[in-house]
N, C-alpha and C positions, 0 to 999 in steps of 0.2 A: 504493500499499499504506499502512498504518498503522504498525504496530509496526516499530521499526528504520528508519523512514523520516521520520515526523513526531514520534514518541515513542519514549524509550527502551524497548527490549525487556525485559520481565521475565523473571526465570528461570523463573517459572510462566507466568501470564498476567495481563494486566490484567484483574481481576475486579470492580474497584470504582473509582469515580472518583478516589479518593485515590491510586490506584496509577499515574495517567497522569501521566507527566512528560515535558513536550515538549522537544525539543532547541532550544536558544537559536537564534532566527532562523526557526524553523518558519513563524510567522505571515508574517514579512516575506518569506520564500521562495514561500509560497503567494500571497500579494499580488503579488509580481513576476511569477509566472506569469500571473496575471490581467491584470496591466498589459501584458503581452507579447501578450495577446489569446487565451490559452489558458482553456477551460473546465476546471475542477477537478472530478474525480470520485474519491472515495476508494473502492477496492475492497479489501476486506480478508477473509480467511478468519478466521471466529471460531468454531472447533470447541468452545471452552468453552460456547457455548450449546447446541450439539446434545449434549454431554456432560453437561449439568445442572450445569455449575460456575458458570454465570453465567445469569441470566434475561435475555430480550429487553429488559424495562424497564430493567435496570441497564445493559446495554449501551447502551440509548438514552441514559441518564444520562450515561454515559462519553462519548458521541459529543456530547451537548450541551455538556460541559465542554470538549471539544476544540474545538468552534466557539467558544465563548466566548473560550477562550485565544488561538486563532490571530488572532481579531478584535481582541483587547485589544493584540496586539503589531502589528497593522497592519490599518487599516479595509478595505483590500482583501484581507485573508487569509479569503476567503470559499471554502467548498466549495459547489460547484453541487448536489452530490448524493453521498449516501454510501450504498454498496451493500456487504452482507456476506453471506457464505456460512456458515450455522451448523453444516453437516454436518460430521461428521469425516472425515479423510482416506481412510479404507477405504470410505466410502459410494459413491464414485465419481460424485459429483454434478456435474451440467453446468455449475453456476455456480462451483464451487469451483476457484480457481487450481490447477493450470497449464490448466484449462479456460478458454476465453475468455468463458464466459457472462457474467460480470458486465461485462466490457468492452464486450461487444456489447450488453447491456442498456442499460448507462449512455449510450451513444451514441444507442440508439433514444429513450430517454426525454428526453435533451437536445434532440433534433432533432425530437421530435414525429411519430414514424413509427409511429403506433399499428397499421396493418396489419402492420408488420414485427413488433411486439412480440407480436401474436397467433400468429406462428409458432413461439415457444417455442425449443426447441432447434435449429430449422431456420432461425433467423434468419440472414440474410446480413450479413456484415460491411460496414459503409459507413463506415468510419473515414476522417477527413480525413488527407491524406498527410502532415501536419506532427503528427499525434497521436503522443503519447510517454507512456510509463509508467516511472515511477521505482519500483525495488524493491531488495530486500535479499536475496532468496531464490531458489532455482532454480524455484520454483513460479510466482513473478512473471515471471521471464525466459520461462518457458513460456508463460505466458498473454499476455505481449506478442507473442511469435512465433506462437502459434495465433490471435491476433487480427490479425495482420499489422500490429502498430504497433512504433515504435522503442522500444527498451529502454535505459534508463540505469541502470547498477547504482548502488545507494547503499552505501556502507560506514559505518564510524565517523564519527558527526557527522550522519548523516542527509541529508534533503533540502537543508539550507543548503550542505553541501560539494558534493553532486552538481549542483546548479543551476548551477555554475560551467561545466559542461560543454555547456549550451545554446548 
């Protein structure tokens, strides 16, 4: 997840790059995960896009800044992939957490399983037994459960605090 995990959660939404405030140590934490052999995929519900509060281009700029700041803190602070679901909660979208769609899609993309990707909502989970999801919301926990991966809850302090549980 992004908000509340890598960066401070805004009272509204992060709708401009200037609103992105990373947790201290976020880049080092992502780097540490990579050093441990994990691939890092950011999966984030971003209903402000679907609600017209932020454009996809602005969200891309926010994510570009996120990537830059993670790597400023640690050269290994690399996100392999960023996926987001733009739909509002009431849309019942397959990709939107707590559905496992983004987790399955990320796994398929990282592992080159093109035939599986063509199945769309009928994709089969092929997650590595050591896969883990960090999140701060019930929807994150549900996505992890629905994808069959371990969930590590994140509270105040974000990923840098939660990483100690690995």
